[in-house]
C-alpha positions as CSV (number, residue, x, y, z in Angstrom):
1,M,26.5,18.5,22.0
2,S,27.4,18.9,18.3
3,L,24.7,20.0,15.9
4,H,25.9,17.2,13.5
5,P,26.7,14.2,15.7
6,T,28.0,11.1,14.1
7,L,24.8,9.3,13.2
8,D,24.4,5.5,13.5
9,P,23.0,3.8,10.4
10,Q,19.4,3.8,11.7
11,L,19.5,7.6,12.4
12,T,21.2,8.2,9.0
13,G,18.3,6.4,7.4
14,N,15.7,8.3,9.4
15,V,17.3,11.7,8.4
16,G,17.3,10.7,4.8
17,L,13.7,9.4,4.9
18,Y,12.3,12.5,6.5
19,Y,14.4,14.8,4.4
20,C,12.8,13.2,1.3
21,C,9.3,13.5,2.9
22,Y,10.0,17.2,3.6
23,R,11.1,17.9,0.0
24,L,8.2,15.9,-1.5
25,S,5.7,17.7,0.8
26,L,7.0,21.1,-0.5
27,M,6.2,19.9,-4.0
28,G,2.5,19.3,-3.0
29,W,2.7,15.5,-2.3
30,N,0.9,13.9,0.6
31,V,3.6,11.6,1.9
32,M,3.6,8.5,4.2
33,P,6.7,6.7,5.3
34,T,6.1,3.0,5.3
35,A,7.2,0.5,8.0
36,R,11.0,0.8,8.4
37,N,13.1,-2.1,7.2
38,A,10.1,-3.7,5.4
39,R,10.7,-5.0,2.0
40,G,9.4,-2.6,-0.6
41,V,9.2,1.1,-0.9
42,D,10.1,3.6,1.9
43,I,7.6,6.3,1.0
44,I,4.2,6.3,-0.6
45,A,3.3,9.7,-2.0
46,Y,0.0,10.7,-3.6
47,S,-1.2,13.8,-5.3
48,R,-3.7,16.1,-3.6
49,D,-6.5,14.8,-5.7
50,A,-5.3,11.2,-5.2
51,S,-5.1,10.7,-8.9
52,R,-1.4,9.8,-8.9
53,F,0.6,7.6,-6.5
54,V,4.3,7.0,-6.4
55,G,6.4,4.6,-4.4
56,V,9.9,5.8,-3.5
57,Q,12.9,3.9,-2.1
58,V,15.3,6.1,-0.1
59,K,19.0,5.3,0.4
60,A,20.6,7.6,2.9
61,L,24.4,7.9,3.3
62,S,26.4,9.8,5.8
63,K,29.2,10.5,3.3
64,R,29.8,10.3,-0.4
65,N,29.7,6.5,-0.4
66,P,28.7,3.7,-2.6
67,V,25.0,2.6,-2.2
68,P,24.7,-1.0,-1.0
69,L,22.0,-2.8,-3.1
70,G,22.1,-6.2,-1.5
71,T,22.8,-9.7,-2.8
72,S,20.5,-9.4,-5.8
73,L,18.8,-6.6,-7.8
74,D,15.3,-7.9,-7.4
75,K,14.8,-5.6,-4.4
76,V,15.2,-2.6,-6.7
77,M,11.5,-1.6,-6.9
78,G,9.3,1.4,-6.7
79,D,8.7,4.3,-9.1
80,F,11.7,6.3,-8.0
81,W,14.9,5.9,-6.0
82,I,16.3,8.9,-4.0
83,I,19.9,8.6,-2.9
84,V,20.8,11.3,-0.3
85,N,24.4,11.6,0.7
86,K,26.0,13.8,3.4
87,V,22.6,13.7,5.2
88,A,23.7,15.4,8.4
89,T,25.8,18.2,6.9
90,A,25.0,19.1,3.4
91,P,22.3,16.8,1.9
92,S,22.5,16.2,-1.8
93,A,19.7,14.2,-3.4
94,Y,19.9,12.1,-6.6
95,I,16.6,11.1,-8.1
96,M,16.8,8.0,-10.3
97,L,14.5,5.4,-11.9
98,P,14.8,1.8,-10.7
99,S,15.9,0.9,-14.2
100,E,18.8,3.4,-14.0
101,V,19.9,2.0,-10.7
102,T,20.0,-1.6,-12.0
103,E,21.7,-0.5,-15.3
104,R,24.5,1.2,-13.3
105,A,24.9,-1.4,-10.5
106,H,28.3,-3.0,-10.0
107,R,28.5,-6.7,-9.1
108,G,31.1,-7.5,-6.4
109,E,32.2,-10.9,-5.2
110,K,34.1,-11.5,-2.1
111,E,34.8,-15.0,-0.7
112,G,32.1,-16.5,-2.8
113,R,29.4,-13.9,-1.7
114,V,27.9,-11.7,-4.4
115,S,26.8,-8.2,-3.6
116,Y,25.7,-5.2,-5.7
117,W,26.7,-1.6,-5.3
118,L,26.0,1.7,-6.9
119,Q,29.2,3.8,-7.0
120,P,29.1,7.6,-6.4
121,T,30.4,8.1,-10.0
122,D,27.3,6.2,-11.2
123,Y,24.7,8.3,-9.3
124,E,26.3,11.7,-9.1
125,H,25.2,12.8,-12.6
126,E,23.7,16.2,-13.4
127,T,20.7,14.2,-14.8
128,F,19.9,13.0,-11.3
129,K,21.3,15.7,-9.0
130,E,18.4,17.5,-7.2
131,A,16.2,16.4,-10.1
132,W,13.0,16.5,-8.0
133,E,11.1,17.6,-11.2
134,R,11.5,14.0,-12.4
135,I,8.9,13.0,-9.8
136,G,6.7,16.0,-10.7
137,H,4.3,18.0,-8.5
138,G,1.6,16.5,-6.4
139,A,-0.6,19.5,-6.5
């Protein structure tokens, strides 16, 4: 069996979620994944003294792909968004604010259906790449 099998979307999401939990834990945060596929944030992290809480949405991708944002931008919530691409091979994380996600979102329309996407060129900025310090330390 290959060390990096082709992951289905649910496993890709799990890898991205737990990768983010791992990285945040190393920064001193207590992290709790929320119910999967529930509306809202994917991770609640709180500082050791419980004085600071952050809600994080995670978007995990198997490749360098656009991020699907759904049919409206009202699901863009939380304190931070972490986009992790190439999760099974060489994870790269991009830490963004929800306002930065909505500002850069592209609106697509196909056969009368509207969808929003974040293109790789819109999230792969040096400002966001591995910018875990934007979240800060939980210790």
